[in-house]
LOMI-845929 format. One record per residue (C-alpha): residue in one letter; x negated, y negated, z. Coordinates in Angstrom, 2 decimals. Layout:
bakol rest->a	east->X	north->Y	up->Z
...
***
This chain:
bakol rest->m	east->-8.79	north->27.46	up->2.65
bakol rest->e	east->-12.17	north->28.87	up->2.05
bakol rest->p	east->-14.20	north->29.67	up->5.09
bakol rest->q	east->-16.73	north->26.94	up->5.47
bakol rest->n	east->-20.43	north->27.64	up->4.86
bakol rest->f	east->-23.66	north->25.82	up->3.98
bakol rest->a	east->-22.42	north->25.51	up->0.19
bakol rest->n	east->-19.24	north->24.02	up->0.94
bakol rest->h	east->-19.49	north->22.28	up->4.24
bakol rest->t	east->-19.70	north->18.48	up->2.68
bakol rest->r	east->-16.84	north->16.58	up->3.67
bakol rest->w	east->-15.33	north->14.07	up->1.15
bakol rest->h	east->-12.88	north->11.82	up->2.72
bakol rest->p	east->-11.01	north->10.85	up->-0.39
bakol rest->p	east->-9.32	north->7.50	up->0.75
bakol rest->f	east->-12.78	north->6.30	up->1.35
bakol rest->h	east->-15.00	north->7.94	up->-1.18
bakol rest->f	east->-12.66	north->7.89	up->-4.16
bakol rest->f	east->-10.63	north->4.60	up->-3.53
bakol rest->i	east->-12.10	north->2.05	up->-1.07
bakol rest->a	east->-15.65	north->2.32	up->-1.93
bakol rest->p	east->-15.27	north->2.53	up->-5.71
bakol rest->v	east->-12.80	north->-0.46	up->-5.58
bakol rest->m	east->-15.20	north->-2.71	up->-3.33
bakol rest->l	east->-18.02	north->-1.68	up->-5.70
bakol rest->v	east->-16.03	north->-2.83	up->-8.86
bakol rest->n	east->-15.05	north->-5.90	up->-7.02
bakol rest->v	east->-18.74	north->-6.98	up->-6.39
bakol rest->i	east->-19.65	north->-6.20	up->-10.17
bakol rest->w	east->-16.66	north->-8.12	up->-11.49
bakol rest->a	east->-17.26	north->-11.12	up->-9.19
bakol rest->i	east->-20.93	north->-11.28	up->-10.41
bakol rest->v	east->-19.57	north->-11.13	up->-14.21
bakol rest->v	east->-17.34	north->-13.97	up->-13.61
bakol rest->l	east->-20.08	north->-15.93	up->-11.94
bakol rest->v	east->-22.24	north->-15.42	up->-14.83
bakol rest->k	east->-19.31	north->-16.33	up->-17.28
bakol rest->t	east->-18.14	north->-19.37	up->-15.43
bakol rest->p	east->-20.73	north->-20.56	up->-12.76
bakol rest->d	east->-19.28	north->-22.70	up->-10.13
bakol rest->w	east->-18.85	north->-22.67	up->-6.43
bakol rest->n	east->-15.55	north->-20.88	up->-6.53
bakol rest->s	east->-17.11	north->-17.85	up->-8.34
bakol rest->g	east->-20.20	north->-17.83	up->-6.03
bakol rest->w	east->-18.06	north->-17.82	up->-3.21
bakol rest->w	east->-16.24	north->-14.86	up->-4.66
bakol rest->v	east->-19.25	north->-12.75	up->-4.96
bakol rest->i	east->-20.12	north->-13.55	up->-1.31
bakol rest->v	east->-16.74	north->-12.49	up->-0.11
bakol rest->s	east->-16.96	north->-9.30	up->-2.34
bakol rest->v	east->-20.33	north->-8.31	up->-0.88
bakol rest->a	east->-19.10	north->-8.89	up->2.59
bakol rest->l	east->-15.71	north->-6.74	up->1.81
bakol rest->l	east->-18.45	north->-3.87	up->0.46
bakol rest->v	east->-20.54	north->-4.09	up->3.52
bakol rest->l	east->-17.38	north->-4.20	up->5.73
bakol rest->a	east->-16.04	north->-1.03	up->4.31
bakol rest->f	east->-19.36	north->0.84	up->4.69
bakol rest->l	east->-20.04	north->-0.50	up->8.19
bakol rest->v	east->-16.43	north->0.99	up->9.07
bakol rest->r	east->-17.42	north->4.22	up->7.66
bakol rest->l	east->-20.91	north->4.27	up->9.25
bakol rest->n	east->-19.65	north->3.22	up->12.69
bakol rest->s	east->-16.94	north->6.10	up->12.64
bakol rest->l	east->-19.67	north->8.75	up->11.58
bakol rest->k	east->-21.88	north->7.22	up->14.63
bakol rest->v	east->-18.89	north->8.00	up->17.09
bakol rest->q	east->-18.34	north->11.40	up->15.69
bakol rest->d	east->-22.14	north->11.98	up->15.86
bakol rest->r	east->-22.10	north->11.04	up->19.51
bakol rest->l	east->-19.16	north->13.28	up->20.45
bakol rest->i	east->-21.01	north->16.16	up->18.60
bakol rest->r	east->-23.82	north->15.40	up->20.86
bakol rest->l	east->-21.80	north->15.62	up->24.07
bakol rest->e	east->-19.84	north->18.86	up->22.84
bakol rest->e	east->-23.25	north->20.45	up->22.03
bakol rest->k	east->-24.67	north->19.42	up->25.38
bakol rest->l	east->-21.94	north->21.28	up->27.11
bakol rest->r	east->-22.16	north->24.41	up->24.78
bakol rest->y	east->-25.88	north->24.43	up->25.47
bakol rest->q	east->-25.35	north->24.46	up->29.26
bakol rest->q	east->-23.13	north->27.28	up->28.89
bakol rest->l	east->-25.07	north->29.41	up->26.29
bakol rest->l	east->-28.78	north->28.71	up->26.71
bakol rest->p	east->-31.33	north->30.04	up->29.46
bakol rest->a	east->-32.57	north->27.19	up->31.68
bakol rest->p	east->-36.24	north->26.81	up->30.11
bakol rest->l	east->-34.70	north->26.67	up->26.69
bakol rest->l	east->-32.08	north->24.25	up->27.95
bakol rest->q	east->-34.83	north->21.75	up->29.52
bakol rest->q	east->-36.45	north->21.73	up->26.03
bakol rest->c	east->-33.13	north->20.61	up->24.14
bakol rest->g	east->-34.04	north->16.88	up->25.27
bakol rest->t	east->-36.55	north->17.02	up->22.31
bakol rest->l	east->-33.98	north->17.65	up->19.51
bakol rest->s	east->-33.16	north->14.96	up->17.19
bakol rest->q	east->-29.63	north->13.82	up->16.93
bakol rest->g	east->-29.64	north->15.25	up->13.29
bakol rest->q	east->-30.90	north->18.49	up->14.55
bakol rest->i	east->-28.00	north->18.62	up->17.07
bakol rest->v	east->-25.59	north->17.83	up->14.44
bakol rest->a	east->-27.05	north->20.64	up->12.26
bakol rest->l	east->-27.12	north->23.01	up->15.04
bakol rest->r	east->-23.35	north->22.68	up->15.47
bakol rest->f	east->-22.64	north->25.00	up->12.84
bakol rest->a	east->-24.50	north->27.95	up->14.41
bakol rest->g	east->-22.27	north->30.84	up->16.05
bakol rest->d	east->-22.96	north->31.21	up->19.77
bakol rest->e	east->-24.53	north->34.60	up->19.18
bakol rest->e	east->-27.49	north->33.12	up->17.17
bakol rest->l	east->-27.87	north->29.57	up->18.91
bakol rest->n	east->-30.53	north->30.68	up->21.15
bakol rest->e	east->-32.63	north->31.83	up->18.32
bakol rest->l	east->-32.25	north->28.94	up->16.13
bakol rest->v	east->-32.62	north->26.33	up->18.98
bakol rest->n	east->-35.92	north->28.39	up->19.71
bakol rest->a	east->-37.11	north->27.87	up->16.13
bakol rest->v	east->-36.32	north->24.25	up->16.24
bakol rest->v	east->-38.29	north->23.50	up->19.33
bakol rest->a	east->-41.13	north->25.75	up->18.31
bakol rest->g	east->-41.14	north->23.49	up->14.97
bakol rest->k	east->-40.30	north->26.20	up->12.65
bakol rest->l	east->-37.38	north->24.64	up->11.62
bakol rest->s	east->-36.92	north->20.71	up->11.49
bakol rest->s	east->-34.69	north->19.33	up->8.77
bakol rest->q	east->-30.80	north->19.50	up->8.83
bakol rest->k	east->-31.09	north->21.35	up->5.70
bakol rest->e	east->-33.42	north->23.86	up->7.06
bakol rest->i	east->-31.32	north->24.51	up->10.17
bakol rest->k	east->-27.98	north->24.90	up->8.32
bakol rest->q	east->-29.65	north->27.28	up->5.74
bakol rest->a	east->-30.77	north->29.43	up->8.30
bakol rest->i	east->-27.42	north->29.92	up->10.00
bakol rest->k	east->-26.16	north->33.47	up->9.59
bakol rest->s	east->-23.01	north->33.19	up->11.37
bakol rest->w	east->-21.31	north->29.74	up->10.28
bakol rest->r	east->-19.21	north->27.98	up->12.82
bakol rest->a	east->-16.82	north->25.65	up->10.83
bakol rest->d	east->-16.26	north->22.03	up->11.62
bakol rest->t	east->-13.15	north->20.86	up->10.01
bakol rest->f	east->-12.29	north->17.94	up->12.28
bakol rest->r	east->-15.20	north->15.68	up->10.93
bakol rest->v	east->-13.94	north->13.00	up->8.38
***
């Protein structure tokens, strides 16, 4: 497996991205087509159920990502306590969830420098932070 970096760090979860989401989307489209061709209560109900299933699929995905973000925040908080000086550690409370998630890719040796840049406002978006990382720390557990 190729080492992880900014260019290849996006994770695709094949069962969700290439099966569940497309099938649910096609199901909604098909239900709408059937409703237009034969408008009745049954086909109308099928549209409602199809939309509910699509929303359910995305909520399941988003909820698991939210849990992963919370775990990343906890892991990074512990990492910051070990690696950052006390004054900078106090300023880490101003970091957004997205900034913390992006900083998880930074190696230990450059974490101090990057957190300083984020706190100072030199880097703000996840993309900017990830592009500034020189020593990439892979995260292969996220789905």
